[in-house]
C-alpha positions as CSV (number, residue, x, y, z in Angstrom):
1,X,73.0,105.1,60.7
2,X,74.3,103.3,57.5
3,X,71.7,102.8,54.8
4,X,70.3,99.2,54.5
5,X,72.0,98.8,51.1
6,X,75.4,99.7,52.6
7,X,75.0,97.1,55.4
8,X,73.8,94.4,52.9
9,X,76.8,95.0,50.7
10,X,79.2,94.6,53.5
11,X,79.4,90.8,53.6
12,X,81.1,91.0,50.2
13,X,84.0,92.6,52.0
14,X,84.8,89.2,53.5
15,X,85.9,87.7,50.2
16,X,89.1,89.7,49.9
17,X,90.0,88.7,53.5
18,X,89.4,85.1,52.7
19,X,91.7,85.4,49.7
20,X,94.3,87.1,52.0
21,X,94.1,84.2,54.4
22,X,94.7,81.7,51.6
23,X,97.8,83.6,50.5
24,X,99.0,83.7,54.1
25,X,98.5,80.0,54.5
26,X,100.6,79.4,51.4
27,X,103.3,81.7,52.6
28,X,103.3,80.0,56.1
29,X,103.5,76.6,54.4
30,X,106.8,77.6,52.8
31,X,108.2,78.7,56.2
32,X,110.3,76.2,58.2
33,X,110.4,75.2,61.8
34,X,109.2,77.3,64.7
35,X,108.7,80.3,62.4
36,X,106.0,78.2,60.6
37,X,104.3,77.3,63.8
38,X,104.3,80.9,64.9
39,X,102.9,82.0,61.5
40,X,100.2,79.4,61.7
41,X,99.2,80.5,65.2
42,X,99.0,84.1,64.0
43,X,96.9,83.0,61.0
44,X,94.6,81.2,63.4
45,X,94.2,84.4,65.4
46,X,93.6,86.4,62.2
47,X,90.9,83.9,61.2
48,X,89.2,84.4,64.6
49,X,89.1,88.2,63.9
50,X,87.8,87.6,60.4
51,X,85.0,85.3,61.8
52,X,84.1,88.0,64.4
53,X,83.7,90.5,61.6
54,X,81.5,88.0,59.7
55,X,79.3,87.6,62.8
56,X,79.1,91.4,63.3
57,X,78.1,91.8,59.6
58,X,75.4,89.1,60.0
59,X,74.1,90.8,63.2
60,X,74.0,94.2,61.4
61,X,72.0,92.8,58.5
62,X,69.5,91.1,60.8
63,X,69.3,93.9,63.4
64,X,66.1,95.9,63.8
65,X,66.3,99.4,62.3
66,X,66.5,101.1,65.7
67,X,69.5,98.9,66.6
68,X,71.3,99.7,63.3
69,X,73.6,102.3,64.8
70,X,74.9,100.0,67.5
71,X,75.2,97.1,65.0
72,X,77.1,99.5,62.6
73,X,79.5,100.5,65.4
74,X,80.2,96.8,66.2
75,X,80.9,96.2,62.5
76,X,83.3,99.1,62.4
77,X,85.1,98.0,65.5
78,X,85.5,94.4,64.1
79,X,86.7,95.8,60.8
80,X,89.3,97.9,62.5
81,X,90.5,95.0,64.6
82,X,90.8,92.8,61.6
83,X,92.8,95.4,59.6
84,X,95.1,95.9,62.6
85,X,95.6,92.2,63.0
86,X,96.3,91.9,59.2
87,X,98.9,94.6,59.4
88,X,100.6,92.9,62.4
89,X,100.5,89.5,60.8
90,X,101.9,90.8,57.5
91,X,104.8,92.4,59.4
92,X,105.4,89.2,61.4
93,X,105.5,87.1,58.2
94,X,108.0,89.5,56.6
95,X,110.2,89.0,59.7
96,X,110.1,85.2,59.1
97,X,107.3,84.5,61.5
98,X,108.9,86.0,64.6
99,X,106.7,87.9,67.0
């Protein structure tokens, strides 16, 4: 089970993802036409995963000690999903927004 300080420190990991989202929004804004629409849809999906991670982090910090292991697993799963989505989105934007 993660130590309480480790779980409490985890919400700070959302700040870099928020900055990443800001950069993606700027990049999408400079894209034209349907590629822009596709990029914005992908960013919306990414934001959904970022918010899910935020929810899991909140649950982990407020979970009873005996539920810490399950909360930690949920955080790890949400973190992995967010990282996977970020990689896919970055690749998509490099291709000009095409899926």
